[in-house]
C-alpha positions in Angstrom: 224.2 -6.6 -16.7 223.2 -3.4 -18.4 222.1 -3.3 -22.0 225.4 -2.3 -23.6 224.5 -4.3 -26.7 221.5 -2.0 -27.5 222.1 1.1 -29.5 222.4 4.1 -27.2 219.2 6.0 -28.4 217.0 2.9 -27.8 218.6 2.2 -24.4 218.0 5.8 -23.3 214.4 5.9 -24.5 212.8 2.6 -23.5 210.7 4.3 -20.8 209.8 7.2 -23.1 208.4 5.1 -26.0 204.8 4.2 -26.5 204.2 0.5 -26.2 203.4 0.2 -29.9 206.8 1.6 -30.7 208.4 -0.8 -28.3 206.5 -3.7 -29.9 207.7 -2.7 -33.3 211.3 -3.0 -32.0 210.5 -6.4 -30.5 208.9 -7.7 -33.7 211.9 -6.4 -35.7 214.3 -8.2 -33.4 216.0 -4.9 -32.4 215.0 -5.4 -28.8 214.0 -8.3 -26.5 211.7 -8.6 -23.6 214.8 -9.6 -21.5 216.3 -6.3 -22.5 213.3 -4.4 -21.4 212.9 -6.2 -18.1 216.6 -5.8 -17.4 216.3 -2.1 -18.0 213.4 -1.6 -15.6 215.1 -3.8 -12.9 218.2 -1.6 -13.2 215.9 1.5 -12.6 214.3 -0.2 -9.6 217.7 -1.0 -8.2 218.9 2.6 -8.7 215.9 4.3 -7.2 213.5 2.1 -5.1 215.5 2.0 -1.9 215.0 5.8 -1.7 211.5 6.1 -3.1 209.8 3.0 -1.5 207.5 2.6 -4.5 207.8 -1.2 -4.7 207.2 -3.4 -1.7 208.3 -6.5 -3.6 210.1 -6.9 -6.9 209.7 -10.1 -8.9 213.1 -9.9 -10.5 213.9 -13.6 -11.2 210.3 -14.4 -12.1 210.0 -11.4 -14.5 213.2 -12.4 -16.3 212.0 -16.0 -16.7 208.7 -14.7 -18.1 210.6 -12.4 -20.4 212.5 -15.4 -21.8 209.3 -17.3 -22.5 207.7 -14.2 -24.2 210.7 -13.8 -26.3 210.3 -17.4 -27.5 206.6 -16.7 -28.3 207.7 -13.6 -30.3 210.1 -15.7 -32.3 207.4 -18.3 -33.0 204.7 -15.7 -33.8 202.4 -16.7 -30.9 203.0 -13.8 -28.6 200.0 -11.9 -27.1 199.1 -8.4 -27.9 200.9 -6.9 -24.9 204.1 -9.0 -25.2 206.9 -7.2 -23.3 204.7 -4.7 -21.6 206.2 -4.4 -18.1 203.6 -3.6 -15.4 203.6 -3.0 -11.7 200.4 -3.7 -9.6 199.1 -1.8 -6.6 199.2 -3.8 -3.4 195.4 -3.8 -3.4 195.2 -6.2 -6.4 195.5 -9.9 -6.0 198.1 -11.9 -8.0 198.0 -15.7 -7.8 200.6 -17.2 -5.5 201.9 -13.7 -4.6 201.5 -11.6 -1.5 198.7 -9.0 -1.4 198.9 -6.9 1.8 196.8 -3.8 1.0 199.5 -1.7 2.6 198.4 -3.1 5.9 199.9 -5.2 8.7 196.6 -7.1 9.1 197.3 -8.9 5.8 201.0 -9.4 6.3 200.9 -13.1 5.9 198.3 -13.3 3.1 199.1 -14.9 -0.3 196.4 -14.8 -2.9 195.1 -18.0 -4.5 193.9 -16.2 -7.6 194.6 -13.1 -9.8 192.4 -10.1 -10.1 190.5 -10.2 -13.4 192.3 -7.0 -14.6 195.7 -8.5 -13.8 194.9 -11.8 -15.4 193.7 -10.2 -18.6 197.0 -8.4 -19.0 198.9 -11.6 -18.2 196.9 -13.5 -20.8 198.3 -11.0 -23.4 201.9 -11.7 -22.2 202.4 -8.6 -20.2 205.1 -9.1 -17.5 204.4 -8.2 -13.8 207.6 -6.8 -12.3 206.4 -6.1 -8.7 203.9 -5.1 -6.1 203.6 -1.4 -5.4 203.2 0.5 -2.1 199.9 2.3 -1.3 197.9 3.8 1.5 196.5 1.2 3.8 193.3 -0.2 2.1 193.4 2.8 -0.3 192.6 5.2 2.5 194.7 8.3 2.0 195.8 11.0 -0.3 199.6 11.1 0.3 200.7 7.5 0.6 201.8 8.2 4.2 199.3 5.8 5.6 201.0 2.7 4.4 202.1 0.3 7.1 205.4 -0.1 5.1 206.4 3.6 5.1 205.6 6.5 2.8 206.4 6.7 -0.9 208.5 9.7 -1.9 208.1 11.9 -4.9 210.9 11.3 -7.5 210.7 14.9 -8.5 211.5 16.1 -5.0 211.9 13.5 -2.2 210.9 16.0 0.5 207.4 15.8 -0.9 204.7 13.1 -1.0 203.7 11.0 -4.0 200.0 11.4 -3.5 197.7 8.6 -2.7 196.5 6.1 -2.4 198.2 4.8 -5.6 201.5 6.6 -4.8 203.8 3.7 -5.4 202.1 3.1 -8.7 202.6 6.7 -9.8 206.2 7.0 -8.7 207.1 3.7 -10.4 206.0 5.2 -13.7 207.5 8.6 -12.8 210.9 7.1 -12.1 210.9 4.7 -15.1 210.7 1.6 -12.9 207.9 0.1 -15.1 206.0 1.0 -18.2 202.5 0.8 -16.8 201.0 0.6 -13.3 197.6 -0.7 -12.4 196.2 1.4 -9.6 192.8 1.9 -8.0 190.7 5.0 -7.6 188.0 5.3 -4.9 188.0 9.1 -4.6 190.9 10.2 -6.7 193.6 7.6 -5.9 194.8 7.3 -9.4 194.4 10.9 -10.5 195.8 12.7 -7.5 199.2 10.8 -7.5 199.3 11.1 -11.3 199.0 14.9 -10.9 201.6 15.0 -8.1 204.0 13.0 -10.1 203.5 14.4 -13.6 202.2 11.3 -15.3 198.8 10.4 -16.8 196.2 8.4 -14.9 192.8 7.1 -16.0 189.8 6.3 -13.7 187.3 4.4 -15.9 183.5 4.5 -15.6 182.3 2.5 -12.7 181.3 -0.9 -14.1 183.7 -0.9 -17.1 186.5 -2.9 -15.3 185.9 -5.8 -13.1 186.6 -5.4 -9.4 187.2 -9.1 -8.9 190.4 -9.5 -7.0 190.5 -5.9 -5.8 190.7 -5.8 -2.0 187.7 -3.6 -1.3 187.6 -0.3 0.4 184.2 1.1 -0.7 182.5 -1.2 -3.2 180.2 1.3 -5.0 183.1 3.7 -5.6 186.2 1.5 -6.2 187.6 1.3 -9.7 190.7 -0.1 -11.3 192.7 1.9 -13.9 196.1 2.4 -15.5 198.8 5.0 -15.0 201.4 5.7 -17.7 203.6 8.3 -19.3 201.8 8.1 -22.6 198.0 8.6 -23.0 198.1 6.0 -25.9 199.2 3.4 -23.4 196.3 4.1 -21.1 193.9 3.5 -24.0 195.7 0.2 -24.9 195.5 -1.2 -21.3 191.9 -0.1 -20.9 191.0 -2.1 -24.0 192.2 -5.3 -22.4 191.1 -4.9 -18.8 187.5 -3.8 -19.8 184.4 -5.9 -20.2 182.0 -8.3 -18.6 183.2 -10.7 -15.9 181.1 -13.4 -14.3 182.8 -12.7 -11.0 181.5 -9.1 -10.8 177.8 -8.4 -11.4 178.4 -4.6 -11.6 180.4 -4.9 -14.8 178.6 -4.2 -18.1 179.2 -5.8 -21.5 181.4 -4.1 -24.2 178.2 -3.3 -26.2 177.3 -0.8 -23.5 180.5 1.2 -24.2 179.3 1.8 -27.8 176.0 3.5 -26.8 177.5 7.0 -27.1 175.5 10.2 -27.5 176.1 12.4 -30.5 178.9 14.8 -29.6 180.9 17.6 -31.3 183.7 17.0 -28.8 184.1 20.8 -28.7 181.9 21.9 -25.9 183.8 22.2 -22.6 182.5 23.3 -19.2 184.4 24.1 -16.0 182.7 24.5 -12.6 183.2 28.1 -11.5 183.0 27.3 -7.8 186.0 24.9 -8.2 188.1 27.1 -10.5 187.7 30.0 -8.0 187.9 27.9 -4.8 190.0 29.6 -2.1 192.0 26.4 -1.6 193.3 26.5 -5.2 197.0 27.2 -5.4 197.7 30.3 -7.5 200.2 28.6 -9.8 197.6 25.9 -10.6 194.8 28.4 -11.1 197.0 30.4 -13.6 198.0 27.2 -15.5 194.4 26.0 -15.6 193.0 29.2 -17.2 196.0 29.4 -19.6 195.1 25.9 -20.8 191.4 26.9 -21.2 192.6 29.8 -23.4 194.7 27.4 -25.5 191.7 25.3 -26.0 189.6 28.2 -27.1 192.3 29.0 -29.7 191.9 25.4 -31.0 188.2 26.0 -31.6 186.7 24.7 -28.3 183.8 26.4 -26.7 184.7 26.9 -23.0 182.0 27.9 -20.6 182.0 28.4 -16.8 179.0 26.7 -15.1 177.5 26.7 -11.6 177.4 23.6 -9.6 175.2 23.9 -6.5 176.5 20.8 -4.7 180.2 21.6 -4.4 180.0 21.9 -0.6 178.2 18.6 -0.5 180.8 16.6 -2.5 183.2 15.7 0.3 180.6 15.1 3.1 178.7 12.8 0.7 181.8 10.9 -0.3 183.2 10.4 3.2 179.9 9.4 4.8 179.3 6.7 2.2 182.8 5.4 1.8 183.4 5.1 5.5 180.1 3.3 5.8 181.1 0.8 3.1 184.6 0.5 4.6 183.1 -0.4 8.0 181.2 -3.2 6.3 184.0 -4.4 4.0 186.8 -4.4 6.6 184.8 -6.4 9.1 186.1 -9.6 7.5 189.6 -8.9 8.8 189.2 -10.4 12.2 192.3 -12.6 12.7 190.3 -15.9 12.2 190.4 -16.8 8.6 193.6 -15.2 7.2 196.2 -12.5 7.9 197.5 -11.2 11.3 196.2 -12.6 14.6 197.3 -11.2 17.9 199.8 -13.2 20.0 198.7 -11.5 23.2 196.7 -13.8 25.4 192.9 -13.2 25.0 190.0 -14.1 27.3 187.5 -14.8 24.5 186.8 -14.6 20.8 185.6 -10.9 21.0 188.7 -10.0 22.9 190.8 -11.6 20.2 189.0 -9.6 17.5 189.6 -6.4 19.3 193.3 -6.9 20.0 194.0 -8.2 16.5 192.3 -5.2 14.8 193.8 -2.7 17.2 197.3 -4.0 16.6 197.2 -4.4 12.9 195.0 -1.6 11.5 196.6 1.9 11.1 195.2 5.0 12.6 193.5 6.3 9.5 191.8 2.9 8.8 190.5 2.8 12.4 189.2 6.4 12.0 187.3 5.5 8.9 185.9 2.3 10.3 184.6 4.1 13.4 183.1 6.9 11.3 181.4 4.4 9.1 180.1 2.4 12.0 178.7 5.6 13.5 176.8 6.7 10.4 175.4 3.1 10.0 174.2 3.0 13.6 170.4 2.8 14.2 170.2 6.3 15.7 172.1 8.0 12.9 171.4 5.9 9.8 168.7 8.2 8.4 170.4 11.4 9.4 173.7 10.5 7.7 173.8 7.4 5.5 170.3 7.8 4.0 170.7 11.5 3.4 174.1 11.0 1.8 172.6 8.5 -0.6 170.0 11.0 -1.6 172.5 13.7 -2.1 174.7 11.3 -4.1 171.8 10.9 -6.5 171.3 14.6 -6.8 175.1 15.1 -7.6 175.0 12.4 -10.2 171.9 13.7 -11.9 173.1 17.3 -12.0 176.5 16.3 -13.2 175.0 14.2 -16.0 172.6 17.0 -16.9 175.7 19.2 -17.5 177.2 16.5 -19.6 174.1 16.4 -21.8 174.8 20.0 -22.7 178.6 19.9 -22.7 181.0 17.2 -23.9 183.5 17.4 -21.0 183.9 18.9 -17.6 187.4 20.1 -16.9 189.2 21.2 -13.7 192.5 21.2 -12.0 193.2 17.6 -10.7 194.3 18.9 -7.2 194.1 22.1 -5.3 197.8 22.2 -4.8 201.0 20.5 -5.9 202.5 17.7 -3.8 202.5 18.4 -0.1 205.7 18.3 1.9 206.2 15.0 3.8 204.2 15.2 7.1 202.5 18.5 6.2 198.9 17.2 6.3 199.1 14.2 8.6 198.2 15.9 11.8 195.0 17.4 10.4 192.8 14.8 8.7 190.2 17.4 7.7 192.9 19.3 5.7 193.9 16.0 4.1 190.3 15.3 3.1 189.9 18.7 1.5 192.6 17.7 -1.0 190.1 15.3 -2.6 187.7 18.1 -3.5 188.4 18.1 -7.3 188.5 14.3 -7.8 185.6 12.9 -5.7 182.9 14.1 -8.1 183.8 11.5 -10.7 183.5 8.7 -8.1 180.3 9.9 -6.5 178.7 10.0 -10.0 180.5 6.9 -11.3 182.0 8.8 -14.3 185.3 8.4 -16.2 188.0 10.9 -15.6 191.7 11.4 -16.5 194.5 13.5 -15.1 197.2 14.6 -17.5 200.3 16.8 -16.9 199.8 20.6 -16.8 203.3 21.8 -16.4 205.1 22.6 -13.1 204.7 25.3 -10.4 207.3 27.7 -9.1 209.0 24.9 -7.2 209.1 22.7 -10.3 206.5 20.4 -8.8 204.0 18.8 -11.3 200.5 20.0 -11.8 197.5 18.1 -13.2 194.6 18.9 -15.5 191.5 16.7 -15.1 189.0 15.8 -17.8 185.6 14.2 -17.0 182.9 13.0 -19.3 179.7 11.0 -19.3 179.6 7.2 -18.7 181.6 5.1 -21.1 183.1 8.1 -22.8 186.7 7.1 -22.2 187.6 7.1 -25.9 186.5 10.8 -26.1 188.4 11.6 -22.9 191.6 9.9 -24.2 191.3 11.6 -27.6 191.1 15.0 -26.0 193.9 14.2 -23.6 196.1 13.2 -26.5 195.5 16.5 -28.2 196.3 18.4 -25.0 199.5 16.7 -23.8 
């Protein structure tokens, strides 16, 4: 039943409000968690069959949780995120729920525990409404590599949502949840956020625990939020951050506070990216217009040279495919997930048939590339060299961030591709990651915020990157610009 008992303005604006404003309405008794969940379920019912953003909706469970949280609100015991309705990418584990990683090889898997980031939101009485579609194991830039079909862009369903967190972005874009938790290995939060006209934050590597994230490339993977409001990104980051005994790469909150002195007014953009031949003219124009607006607000904006632009994508793809080859070796049909039903002659034959049947083409491609660069004959020529170049990229990027407070760029080289436009040419697909992979290679925080629309009314994104643990500064700048 729709929320006819809620005053019209509130009903129309639930998805547009910041969580803090929603919480005020909850605390004042003008709104209930059941109202909020019912609203989002109605949006899912109206749009998801066309968009394919959610693979699974926890309707009954979410309503039951909403009733319990309403009782906590009445008794004054509710958590800090009571009534925040979230969706979670299919790469994140949620206890006693399916986690398929967008792949057929996990199509029988049900997790026995929750990812740390998910659990921390649950502990504050957030409500999980469903599991969101994604490229298989996070490998893709369009969400067309999912074994469960592509996600379509709500703005124009002839176009892709971006990937790999496409379902997460579209769920926010189409008002099917308040917040999505996505993952970002080379731009998988920021690219779909840009394509869908929402905000998406990739935290510093090591700020958010990866426990419960089904791994693609362990030294690149990060978990982060997507939302309409930048304030909501900041709120969610606060609760999912911090040390976790299950992930030794996570630092303590004290590290976040070790910030360098900054004016917050010195902005650099990389000239080779801003003038890159792949950059769509509408995006280039909007980007330089925004730089001019920033200058009028008192920012110093400077173009800088970056000698490693051509090395960004090769470094990223050599290292991530190597890590994928190692991480995905565990999916063998023995312990969990899909196992071939075709008769096999021995254990090795069972492995081969299982993996051939259940992995998609892009995942197979990356596993084979990774196995190649890790092979004895090519290890030093590719993997070792890529690690050395990664260090150079990181050191040069951080040297820029000692002189400037932020590095800015377009988030993507074009607006959302037409469905099927890039799938036949993987190299063209990989080139779409050029503007986002730097943050992952260097382990730095970055955000994509809306930057208007192009001539086809498709959203464009503006990216802000800063030094490690400078998320607060990034969020403050983003708030000023949106």
